[in-house]
Biopython code that builds the backbone (N, CA, C, O; Angstrom):
import numpy as np
from Bio.PDB.StructureBuilder import StructureBuilder

atoms = [
    (1, "MET", "N", (0.582, -1.296, 0.152)),
    (1, "MET", "CA", (0.349, -0.032, 0.186)),
    (1, "MET", "C", (0.739, 1.185, -0.152)),
    (1, "MET", "O", (1.928, 1.318, 0.139)),
    (2, "LYS", "N", (0.250, 2.217, -0.674)),
    (2, "LYS", "CA", (1.180, 3.302, -0.681)),
    (2, "LYS", "C", (1.015, 4.526, -0.218)),
    (2, "LYS", "O", (0.238, 5.257, -0.832)),
    (3, "ILE", "N", (1.809, 5.111, 1.150)),
    (3, "ILE", "CA", (1.242, 6.252, 1.604)),
    (3, "ILE", "C", (1.356, 7.575, 1.561)),
    (3, "ILE", "O", (2.451, 8.083, 1.801)),
    (4, "LEU", "N", (0.785, 7.979, 1.400)),
    (4, "LEU", "CA", (1.493, 9.653, 1.094)),
    (4, "LEU", "C", (1.548, 10.324, 2.774)),
    (4, "LEU", "O", (0.846, 10.382, 3.783)),
    (5, "ILE", "N", (2.523, 10.641, 2.404)),
    (5, "ILE", "CA", (3.100, 11.712, 3.562)),
    (5, "ILE", "C", (3.256, 13.423, 3.659)),
    (5, "ILE", "O", (4.368, 13.741, 3.238)),
    (6, "THR", "N", (2.521, 14.501, 4.056)),
    (6, "THR", "CA", (3.115, 15.879, 4.117)),
    (6, "THR", "C", (2.701, 16.466, 5.043)),
    (6, "THR", "O", (1.991, 16.038, 5.953)),
    (7, "ASP", "N", (3.224, 17.766, 4.839)),
    (7, "ASP", "CA", (4.226, 19.040, 6.231)),
    (7, "ASP", "C", (5.190, 18.409, 6.361)),
    (7, "ASP", "O", (5.527, 18.526, 7.539)),
    (8, "LEU", "N", (6.102, 17.564, 5.654)),
    (8, "LEU", "CA", (7.243, 17.152, 6.154)),
    (8, "LEU", "C", (8.323, 18.022, 6.486)),
    (8, "LEU", "O", (9.167, 18.417, 5.682)),
    (9, "SER", "N", (8.275, 18.275, 7.559)),
    (9, "SER", "CA", (10.034, 18.988, 7.848)),
    (9, "SER", "C", (10.841, 19.076, 6.514)),
    (9, "SER", "O", (11.205, 18.063, 5.915)),
    (10, "ARG", "N", (11.039, 20.043, 6.185)),
    (10, "ARG", "CA", (12.310, 20.399, 5.066)),
    (10, "ARG", "C", (13.886, 19.115, 5.376)),
    (10, "ARG", "O", (14.575, 18.426, 4.624)),
    (11, "LYS", "N", (13.854, 19.345, 6.790)),
    (11, "LYS", "CA", (15.180, 18.578, 6.997)),
    (11, "LYS", "C", (15.160, 16.807, 7.028)),
    (11, "LYS", "O", (16.190, 16.151, 7.183)),
    (12, "THR", "N", (13.915, 16.252, 6.866)),
    (12, "THR", "CA", (13.481, 14.793, 7.484)),
    (12, "THR", "C", (14.025, 14.040, 6.012)),
    (12, "THR", "O", (13.626, 14.228, 4.863)),
    (13, "THR", "N", (15.310, 12.933, 6.635)),
    (13, "THR", "CA", (15.309, 12.378, 5.210)),
    (13, "THR", "C", (14.249, 11.219, 4.876)),
    (13, "THR", "O", (13.187, 11.153, 5.496)),
    (14, "GLU", "N", (14.566, 10.379, 3.942)),
    (14, "GLU", "CA", (13.943, 9.164, 3.632)),
    (14, "GLU", "C", (14.443, 8.135, 5.050)),
    (14, "GLU", "O", (13.788, 7.345, 5.730)),
    (15, "ASP", "N", (15.986, 8.589, 5.118)),
    (15, "ASP", "CA", (16.152, 7.328, 5.657)),
    (15, "ASP", "C", (15.322, 7.004, 7.758)),
    (15, "ASP", "O", (15.054, 5.964, 8.359)),
    (16, "GLU", "N", (15.204, 8.619, 8.196)),
    (16, "GLU", "CA", (14.332, 8.711, 8.564)),
    (16, "GLU", "C", (12.850, 8.459, 9.199)),
    (16, "GLU", "O", (12.418, 8.379, 10.349)),
    (17, "LEU", "N", (12.150, 8.355, 7.599)),
    (17, "LEU", "CA", (10.573, 7.991, 7.438)),
    (17, "LEU", "C", (10.906, 6.337, 7.638)),
    (17, "LEU", "O", (10.193, 5.806, 8.490)),
    (18, "SER", "N", (11.900, 5.443, 6.965)),
    (18, "SER", "CA", (11.788, 4.487, 6.957)),
    (18, "SER", "C", (12.078, 4.210, 8.614)),
    (18, "SER", "O", (11.280, 3.541, 9.270)),
    (19, "LYS", "N", (12.774, 4.542, 8.956)),
    (19, "LYS", "CA", (12.826, 3.809, 10.292)),
    (19, "LYS", "C", (11.465, 4.357, 10.666)),
    (19, "LYS", "O", (11.373, 4.066, 11.859)),
    (20, "LEU", "N", (10.722, 4.779, 10.428)),
    (20, "LEU", "CA", (9.798, 5.609, 11.598)),
    (20, "LEU", "C", (8.264, 4.036, 11.321)),
    (20, "LEU", "O", (7.472, 3.368, 11.984)),
    (21, "PHE", "N", (8.678, 4.219, 10.041)),
    (21, "PHE", "CA", (7.370, 3.218, 9.394)),
    (21, "PHE", "C", (7.694, 1.725, 9.732)),
    (21, "PHE", "O", (6.809, 0.953, 10.101)),
    (22, "THR", "N", (8.817, 1.405, 9.610)),
    (22, "THR", "CA", (9.616, -0.211, 9.937)),
    (22, "THR", "C", (8.805, -0.867, 11.030)),
    (22, "THR", "O", (8.231, -1.952, 11.112)),
    (23, "ALA", "N", (9.059, 0.892, 12.412)),
    (23, "ALA", "CA", (7.931, 0.322, 13.259)),
    (23, "ALA", "C", (6.697, -0.668, 13.786)),
    (23, "ALA", "O", (6.586, -1.327, 14.820)),
    (24, "TYR", "N", (5.925, -0.516, 12.775)),
    (24, "TYR", "CA", (4.772, -0.944, 12.191)),
    (24, "TYR", "C", (4.561, -1.813, 10.903)),
    (24, "TYR", "O", (3.415, -2.014, 10.502)),
    (25, "GLY", "N", (5.573, -2.295, 10.294)),
    (25, "GLY", "CA", (5.798, -3.218, 9.329)),
    (25, "GLY", "C", (6.470, -3.003, 8.296)),
    (25, "GLY", "O", (6.801, -1.818, 8.297)),
    (26, "ILE", "N", (7.009, -3.765, 7.027)),
    (26, "ILE", "CA", (7.920, -4.054, 6.002)),
    (26, "ILE", "C", (7.723, -2.840, 5.301)),
    (26, "ILE", "O", (6.730, -2.528, 4.644)),
    (27, "VAL", "N", (8.890, -2.095, 5.522)),
    (27, "VAL", "CA", (8.841, -1.048, 4.144)),
    (27, "VAL", "C", (9.479, -1.219, 2.777)),
    (27, "VAL", "O", (10.556, -1.815, 2.749)),
    (28, "SER", "N", (8.859, -0.691, 1.423)),
    (28, "SER", "CA", (9.279, -2.112, 0.102)),
    (28, "SER", "C", (10.253, -0.214, -0.295)),
    (28, "SER", "O", (11.267, -0.312, -0.985)),
    (29, "SER", "N", (9.852, 1.214, 0.164)),
    (29, "SER", "CA", (9.693, 1.764, -0.569)),
    (29, "SER", "C", (9.617, 3.463, -0.179)),
    (29, "SER", "O", (8.604, 4.137, -0.364)),
    (30, "THR", "N", (10.349, 3.765, 0.148)),
    (30, "THR", "CA", (10.887, 5.204, 0.674)),
    (30, "THR", "C", (10.651, 6.701, -0.214)),
    (30, "THR", "O", (10.646, 6.197, -1.337)),
    (31, "THR", "N", (10.490, 7.918, -0.422)),
    (31, "THR", "CA", (10.757, 8.521, -1.653)),
    (31, "THR", "C", (9.956, 9.491, -0.897)),
    (31, "THR", "O", (8.812, 9.425, -0.445)),
    (32, "ILE", "N", (11.014, 10.571, -0.873)),
    (32, "ILE", "CA", (10.906, 12.048, -0.204)),
    (32, "ILE", "C", (10.914, 13.173, -1.715)),
    (32, "ILE", "O", (11.980, 13.180, -2.330)),
    (33, "ILE", "N", (9.890, 13.977, -2.209)),
    (33, "ILE", "CA", (9.859, 14.422, -3.386)),
    (33, "ILE", "C", (10.722, 15.173, -3.249)),
    (33, "ILE", "O", (10.674, 15.626, -2.105)),
    (34, "MET", "N", (11.770, 15.697, -3.984)),
    (34, "MET", "CA", (12.763, 16.905, -4.169)),
    (34, "MET", "C", (12.206, 18.124, -5.346)),
    (34, "MET", "O", (11.454, 17.935, -6.302)),
    (35, "ASP", "N", (12.775, 19.242, -4.960)),
    (35, "ASP", "CA", (12.780, 20.449, -5.537)),
    (35, "ASP", "C", (13.866, 20.441, -6.699)),
    (35, "ASP", "O", (15.026, 20.672, -6.360)),
    (36, "LYS", "N", (13.499, 20.110, -8.499)),
    (36, "LYS", "CA", (14.356, 19.344, -8.775)),
    (36, "LYS", "C", (15.581, 21.361, -9.162)),
    (36, "LYS", "O", (16.723, 20.992, -9.436)),
    (37, "ILE", "N", (15.538, 22.292, -9.187)),
    (37, "ILE", "CA", (16.241, 23.362, -9.090)),
    (37, "ILE", "C", (16.936, 23.364, -8.150)),
    (37, "ILE", "O", (18.120, 23.042, -8.249)),
    (38, "THR", "N", (16.199, 23.847, -6.615)),
    (38, "THR", "CA", (17.125, 24.164, -5.166)),
    (38, "THR", "C", (17.878, 22.758, -4.543)),
    (38, "THR", "O", (18.748, 22.893, -3.682)),
    (39, "GLY", "N", (17.412, 21.129, -5.130)),
    (39, "GLY", "CA", (17.098, 20.604, -4.715)),
    (39, "GLY", "C", (16.782, 19.975, -2.866)),
    (39, "GLY", "O", (17.174, 18.959, -2.293)),
    (40, "LYS", "N", (16.030, 20.984, -2.463)),
    (40, "LYS", "CA", (14.898, 20.353, -0.881)),
    (40, "LYS", "C", (14.277, 19.600, -0.990)),
    (40, "LYS", "O", (14.022, 19.013, -2.042)),
    (41, "SER", "N", (13.984, 19.459, -0.268)),
    (41, "SER", "CA", (12.622, 18.971, -0.089)),
    (41, "SER", "C", (11.391, 19.736, -0.324)),
    (41, "SER", "O", (11.593, 20.942, -0.464)),
    (42, "LYS", "N", (10.442, 19.439, -0.386)),
    (42, "LYS", "CA", (9.167, 19.881, -1.329)),
    (42, "LYS", "C", (8.143, 19.558, 0.097)),
    (42, "LYS", "O", (7.156, 20.273, 0.269)),
    (43, "GLY", "N", (8.322, 18.942, 0.637)),
    (43, "GLY", "CA", (8.123, 18.781, 2.221)),
    (43, "GLY", "C", (6.425, 17.771, 2.191)),
    (43, "GLY", "O", (5.401, 17.914, 2.859)),
    (44, "PHE", "N", (6.823, 16.708, 1.014)),
    (44, "PHE", "CA", (6.189, 15.695, 1.024)),
    (44, "PHE", "C", (6.439, 14.265, 0.525)),
    (44, "PHE", "O", (7.467, 14.419, -0.134)),
    (45, "GLY", "N", (6.196, 13.292, 0.463)),
    (45, "GLY", "CA", (6.751, 11.913, 0.253)),
    (45, "GLY", "C", (5.945, 11.195, 0.514)),
    (45, "GLY", "O", (4.814, 11.294, 0.989)),
    (46, "PHE", "N", (6.589, 10.384, 0.172)),
    (46, "PHE", "CA", (5.392, 8.589, -0.009)),
    (46, "PHE", "C", (6.353, 7.865, 0.826)),
    (46, "PHE", "O", (7.462, 8.247, 1.199)),
    (47, "VAL", "N", (5.574, 6.426, 1.131)),
    (47, "VAL", "CA", (6.577, 5.528, 1.963)),
    (47, "VAL", "C", (5.376, 4.249, 1.290)),
    (47, "VAL", "O", (4.193, 4.518, 1.087)),
    (48, "GLU", "N", (5.993, 2.881, 1.027)),
    (48, "GLU", "CA", (5.318, 2.042, 0.387)),
    (48, "GLU", "C", (5.196, 1.051, 1.220)),
    (48, "GLU", "O", (6.261, 0.434, 1.228)),
    (49, "MET", "N", (4.181, 0.435, 2.158)),
    (49, "MET", "CA", (4.312, -0.743, 2.704)),
    (49, "MET", "C", (4.515, -2.252, 2.180)),
    (49, "MET", "O", (5.095, -2.447, 1.112)),
    (50, "VAL", "N", (4.062, -3.226, 2.897)),
    (50, "VAL", "CA", (4.013, -4.309, 1.522)),
    (50, "VAL", "C", (2.969, -5.191, 2.223)),
    (50, "VAL", "O", (2.339, -6.121, 1.719)),
    (51, "HIS", "N", (2.884, -4.579, 3.872)),
    (51, "HIS", "CA", (0.891, -5.069, 4.153)),
    (51, "HIS", "C", (0.196, -4.178, 4.473)),
    (51, "HIS", "O", (0.441, -3.314, 5.315)),
    (52, "GLU", "N", (-0.931, -4.333, 3.697)),
    (52, "GLU", "CA", (-1.920, -3.359, 3.412)),
    (52, "GLU", "C", (-2.783, -2.992, 5.848)),
    (52, "GLU", "O", (-3.209, -2.033, 6.492)),
    (53, "LYS", "N", (-2.547, -4.343, 6.079)),
    (53, "LYS", "CA", (-2.672, -4.341, 7.927)),
    (53, "LYS", "C", (-1.758, -2.802, 8.554)),
    (53, "LYS", "O", (-2.005, -1.629, 8.832)),
    (54, "GLU", "N", (-0.631, -3.733, 8.530)),
    (54, "GLU", "CA", (0.314, -3.251, 8.677)),
    (54, "GLU", "C", (0.601, -1.267, 8.868)),
    (54, "GLU", "O", (0.837, -0.477, 9.781)),
    (55, "ALA", "N", (0.268, -1.211, 6.512)),
    (55, "ALA", "CA", (-0.036, 0.354, 6.549)),
    (55, "ALA", "C", (-0.950, 1.021, 7.695)),
    (55, "ALA", "O", (-0.419, 1.844, 8.441)),
    (56, "LEU", "N", (-2.374, 0.675, 7.866)),
    (56, "LEU", "CA", (-2.870, 1.646, 7.721)),
    (56, "LEU", "C", (-2.216, 1.542, 9.332)),
    (56, "LEU", "O", (-1.562, 2.507, 9.729)),
    (57, "LEU", "N", (-2.422, 0.278, 10.295)),
    (57, "LEU", "CA", (-1.547, 0.824, 11.512)),
    (57, "LEU", "C", (-0.586, 1.911, 11.331)),
    (57, "LEU", "O", (-0.442, 2.778, 12.192)),
    (58, "ALA", "N", (-0.079, 1.896, 10.493)),
    (58, "ALA", "CA", (1.079, 2.602, 10.203)),
    (58, "ALA", "C", (0.957, 4.045, 10.410)),
    (58, "ALA", "O", (1.593, 4.963, 10.928)),
    (59, "ILE", "N", (-0.506, 3.776, 9.567)),
    (59, "ILE", "CA", (-1.137, 5.473, 8.933)),
    (59, "ILE", "C", (-1.478, 6.505, 10.884)),
    (59, "ILE", "O", (-1.158, 7.610, 11.322)),
    (60, "LYS", "N", (-2.205, 5.383, 11.404)),
    (60, "LYS", "CA", (-3.303, 5.466, 12.027)),
    (60, "LYS", "C", (-2.235, 5.846, 13.408)),
    (60, "LYS", "O", (-2.696, 6.589, 14.274)),
    (61, "LYS", "N", (-1.427, 5.538, 13.495)),
    (61, "LYS", "CA", (-0.500, 5.919, 14.404)),
    (61, "LYS", "C", (0.492, 7.047, 14.147)),
    (61, "LYS", "O", (0.887, 7.944, 14.892)),
    (62, "LEU", "N", (0.724, 6.809, 13.138)),
    (62, "LEU", "CA", (2.267, 8.170, 13.302)),
    (62, "LEU", "C", (1.189, 9.268, 12.195)),
    (62, "LEU", "O", (1.907, 10.208, 11.853)),
    (63, "ASN", "N", (-0.378, 9.434, 11.509)),
    (63, "ASN", "CA", (-0.466, 10.872, 11.023)),
    (63, "ASN", "C", (-0.904, 12.095, 12.414)),
    (63, "ASN", "O", (-1.684, 11.973, 13.359)),
    (64, "LYS", "N", (0.071, 13.334, 11.958)),
    (64, "LYS", "CA", (-0.615, 14.189, 13.048)),
    (64, "LYS", "C", (0.712, 14.201, 14.539)),
    (64, "LYS", "O", (0.743, 14.770, 15.630)),
    (65, "SER", "N", (1.716, 13.177, 13.749)),
    (65, "SER", "CA", (2.950, 12.601, 14.703)),
    (65, "SER", "C", (3.916, 13.897, 14.306)),
    (65, "SER", "O", (3.873, 14.499, 13.233)),
    (66, "THR", "N", (4.564, 14.106, 15.132)),
    (66, "THR", "CA", (5.641, 15.094, 14.592)),
    (66, "THR", "C", (7.591, 14.628, 14.737)),
    (66, "THR", "O", (8.318, 13.971, 15.482)),
    (67, "VAL", "N", (7.706, 15.521, 13.428)),
    (67, "VAL", "CA", (8.523, 14.689, 13.411)),
    (67, "VAL", "C", (9.705, 15.879, 13.348)),
    (67, "VAL", "O", (9.045, 16.918, 13.371)),
    (68, "ASN", "N", (11.115, 16.242, 13.281)),
    (68, "ASN", "CA", (11.862, 17.608, 12.856)),
    (68, "ASN", "C", (10.995, 18.432, 13.090)),
    (68, "ASN", "O", (10.507, 18.959, 12.090)),
    (69, "GLY", "N", (10.575, 18.778, 14.162)),
    (69, "GLY", "CA", (9.510, 19.864, 14.589)),
    (69, "GLY", "C", (8.096, 20.913, 13.850)),
    (69, "GLY", "O", (7.577, 21.997, 14.117)),
    (70, "GLU", "N", (7.865, 19.569, 12.566)),
    (70, "GLU", "CA", (6.635, 19.960, 12.300)),
    (70, "GLU", "C", (5.538, 18.600, 12.284)),
    (70, "GLU", "O", (6.088, 17.521, 12.500)),
    (71, "ARG", "N", (4.586, 18.578, 12.133)),
    (71, "ARG", "CA", (3.174, 17.629, 12.562)),
    (71, "ARG", "C", (2.764, 17.080, 11.027)),
    (71, "ARG", "O", (2.005, 17.614, 10.218)),
    (72, "MET", "N", (3.273, 16.247, 10.945)),
    (72, "MET", "CA", (3.316, 15.674, 9.403)),
    (72, "MET", "C", (1.962, 14.933, 9.346)),
    (72, "MET", "O", (1.405, 14.338, 10.269)),
    (73, "SER", "N", (1.501, 15.109, 7.932)),
    (73, "SER", "CA", (0.177, 14.267, 7.898)),
    (73, "SER", "C", (0.349, 13.160, 7.144)),
    (73, "SER", "O", (1.268, 13.035, 6.335)),
    (74, "VAL", "N", (-0.485, 12.344, 7.362)),
    (74, "VAL", "CA", (-0.303, 10.498, 7.216)),
    (74, "VAL", "C", (-1.873, 10.056, 6.596)),
    (74, "VAL", "O", (-2.934, 10.063, 7.220)),
    (75, "LYS", "N", (-1.624, 9.650, 5.073)),
    (75, "LYS", "CA", (-3.217, 9.199, 4.626)),
    (75, "LYS", "C", (-2.709, 8.144, 3.359)),
    (75, "LYS", "O", (-1.562, 8.120, 2.911)),
    (76, "LYS", "N", (-3.707, 7.390, 2.954)),
    (76, "LYS", "CA", (-3.613, 6.406, 2.341)),
    (76, "LYS", "C", (-3.156, 6.919, 1.623)),
    (76, "LYS", "O", (-3.244, 8.086, 2.006)),
    (77, "LYS", "N", (-2.261, 6.897, 0.017)),
    (77, "LYS", "CA", (-2.414, 7.510, -0.836)),
    (77, "LYS", "C", (-3.169, 6.857, -2.456)),
    (77, "LYS", "O", (-2.822, 5.918, -3.173)),
    (78, "LYS", "N", (-4.271, 7.815, -2.565)),
    (78, "LYS", "CA", (-5.772, 7.818, -3.460)),
    (78, "LYS", "C", (-4.899, 7.599, -4.730)),
    (78, "LYS", "O", (-3.771, 8.064, -4.893)),
    (79, "ASP", "N", (-5.540, 6.876, -5.543)),
    (79, "ASP", "CA", (-4.709, 6.436, -7.315)),
    (79, "ASP", "C", (-5.333, 7.643, -7.462)),
    (79, "ASP", "O", (-6.379, 7.339, -8.037)),
    (80, "SER", "N", (-5.334, 9.068, -7.261)),
    (80, "SER", "CA", (-4.984, 9.911, -8.033)),
    (80, "SER", "C", (-4.081, 10.846, -8.053)),
    (80, "SER", "O", (-3.855, 11.471, -9.089)),
    (81, "GLU", "N", (-3.511, 11.052, -7.056)),
    (81, "GLU", "CA", (-2.197, 11.004, -6.072)),
    (81, "GLU", "C", (-0.894, 10.447, -6.648)),
    (81, "GLU", "O", (0.117, 10.392, -5.947)),
]
sb = StructureBuilder()
sb.init_structure("model")
sb.init_model(0)
sb.init_chain("A")
sb.init_seg("    ")
for serial, (resi, resn, name, xyz) in enumerate(atoms, 1):
    if name == "N":
        sb.init_residue(resn, " ", resi, " ")
    sb.init_atom(name, np.array(xyz, "f"), 0.0, 1.0, " ", f" {name:<3s}", serial, name[0])
structure = sb.get_structure()
């Protein structure tokens, strides 16, 4: 299941995100979207987890949690996103 994370601190790394979500299950990929010109984070990204049940638990537990001083939003990615 692919998970959308928004309102990320620009300091948050893919490794940090991966570690957060691995606490709830198997993470197959983590991507933070970067600005092509500045090379800095755009403040959102995606985590893909192998098992839907684990992904749903991670969403429930991590939504509105604070990472690097910012309160991130975590939700299931819609097919159109």
